[in-house]
N, C-alpha and C positions, 0 to 999 in steps of 0.2 A: 458450492461444488461438493459432489459426493464422490468418494472413491470406495470401491468394493474390494473387500479382503475375503480370505477363506481360512477356516480353521477346521480341525478334526476333533470330534467329541470322543469320549472314552470308549464308546461302542463302535468307533470307526466311521460314523456318519460325517459327511462333509457338510459344513454350514457356511453359507455365503452371508456376510454382513456388510452393511454400509456405514460409512463414517462421514459426518459433515459437521460444519460449525466449528466453534472454538470456545474453549473454557472447560470447566469441570465436567466430568463424564456424566451423561444422562442416557441410560439404556431403556429402550422400548421393547420389553419382552414381546415375542411374536404373538399376534392374535390369530384368529381362525385360519384364513389364507391371506397371503400377501405376495408381492413381487417387488423387490428393491428397485428395479428399473422403472416398471410401470407406475408404481406409487410415487416415485420421484418426479415423474412427468405429469402426474395428476395435479391440477391447480389447487384443489382443496387440500390434499395432503401436503403439497409443497409449501403452502402458506404456513401450515403448522410446523413443518420441519425447519423452515427458514426462521420462524419466530423463536422456536426453541434454540436454534443454532446461533442466535445472536448472543446468547450467554452461556451456551453449553456445547461441548462436543457430543453430538447426538449419534448414538449407535443403535441400529435396528437390524434385524436379521429375518431370513426366511427359514421356516422350519424345514428339516429334512423331508423330502417328498413334495415340496411346494416351491413355487417361484424359481429364483436363481440357485437355490440349493438343490432342487430336483432330486433325482434318484429314486430308488424303490424303498419303501418303508413298510415294515410288517409289524412293528411294535408301537403301541399307542398307550402310554401310561404317563402319569404325573411325574414319575421318576425320570422317564425319558426327557420330558420337557425341562425339568430342572437341571439335568446334566447338560442339555444343549444351551441353556441360558448361562450356566457356569462356564462352559467352554468358551463362549463369546467373551464374557467378562474377563476371564483370565488371559485370553489371547490379546485383547485390546491393551491390557496391562497399564491402565491409567490410575490405579488405586481404587479405593472404595467408590462405588458408583450409586448415584441416586437412580431411581427407576420410576418411569411413568408406565404403569401396567394397565392396559385397557382390556376389558372383557375377560376372555379366558387366559390372558397373560397374567392375571392377578394371582392365581394359585401357585404357579411356579415361582413368581417373584417372592411371595410370602414364604414359600418353602425354603428358597435359597437364603432369605434373610435370617431364617432360624438355624439352618444347617451350617451356613458359612457367613456368619454376621460380619466378618472382616471384609467381605466383598460388597456389602450393601450399606450405604450411608443413610438413605431415606427412601420411603415408598410414597408414591402418589398412585392410588388405585381408582381408576375411572371406570364406571359402569361395570364393576366386577362383583364377585360373590365368593362365598366360602364353600358352599356345597352345591354342586351342579344338579343334583337330583331335585333341588327346589325350583329349578327353572321351569318346571311343568310336571304334570303327572306322568306316570310311566307310559301310558297310552299315547299321550301327545308327543312326548320325547321320541318314542319309537317311530311314530308316524312321520315326524319331521326328518329324522335320519333316513328313513326309507324314501321320503319325498326328494330329499337332496340327491340320494343315490340314483333315482330314476329320472330326475328333471334337471340335473346340474347342467348349466349352459344353455338351457332352453329359453329362447327369446320370449315365449308366451308365458313364462312363469311369473304371473302377477303375485302369487303368494310369496315367493322369495323377495320380490321387489318391495312389496308392502311391509315385510318384516324388517328389511335392512335399509331400504331406500323409500320410505313412505312418500306417496305423491309423485313418484317418478313418471316422467313422460315416456312415450313409446321409444323415443330415441335413447333415453337414459336407460330404459330396460334392456335395449339391445346392447348398449355399452356394458351394462352390468353382466349380461350373459356372455359376451365376448371375453370379458375379464375372467369370469369363472373358468371358461374352457381353457384359457391360456395359462392360468396360474396353478391349476391343480387338476388331476384326474378326478372323476366323479367318486370313485370308491375312496380315494384318499380324503377328499372333502367330507364324505359321509363318516368315515372313521374318526376324523378330527372333531367333527360335531359330536359324535358319540363320546369322545374323550372329554369334550367340554362338559357333558353331563356327568361323567364318571369322576371328575376331579373333586376332591373333598379335602379342605384344609381346616375343618372345624376344630380338630384337636391341635393343630399347629398354630393357628392364628393367635391364641392367647400368649404364645411364647415369643412373639416379636418384640424386640427391644429398641429398634431404631424409630425415629419420628415417622408418623404416618398421617397422610391426608387422604380421606376418602371423598370422591366427587361422584355425584350421580344426577342424571336428569330426572325431573319429577315424573315425566310421562314416557319414559323409556319403555318401548313395547317388548324388546327382546329380553332385557334383564330388568325386572321391576325394581323400583327404587327402594322398596322395603328391604330387598336383599342387600343393598348398599348400606342402609341404616344398620341392619343386623351385623354386617361385616365390620363396620366401625365399632359397634358396641362390643364385639368380641376381642378387639385388639386394645390392650392397655394404652391409654393416653391418646388414642387416635382421634382426629378431628374429622367431623362429618359436615360437608357442605352440599346442599341440594340446589341444583341449578334449574332454571325454568326451561321448558321445552320438552 
């Protein structure tokens, strides 16, 4: 069972977060776009949440401007993302939390672990990175941001499906497009993708002191595995595990 709570960040932004499971706290820093309710109903996501919830109190949230948090958002910085993550952890108030940070959720988790180490007990970084500019050259990054802004929620967007849902059927593409339209406006999705590229914790990562596990799939098309290896190498004592697929 999931129950949804709300908290307010230092900039006044309202954040919706979901709590499920039982045990020590495990926070999932927000990824690109999400929706607490829709993701809870998704069979694939639900299997993950239930598995984690067998041993942990699982806390996940929607970024301001997205999903159940909603609202208008005009500022998109790593500092914003870090304070939103901190606001959730403090509001839950279950003590230091382990974090399972996926993709663009990694940089804010790393930053919080350095700035507020009393809030973070351990990090698991999955398919993440230290420097967003390394996700592609400037031309390709700019093109994808523009593409998202213009085709977000388009059923015929095979490019989006191939990148995030390789091999999707026509019905899965439609489901993916419906999801996009319902969880975030096109401009917000594009601005958050740009933020993914802008975030850089290269100078911060070597200062992490908590235990760190870095996981990455060998053939990840969105965030290449060498970025995961480099991330692990930049964090003292971090363990790197490469997965098939």
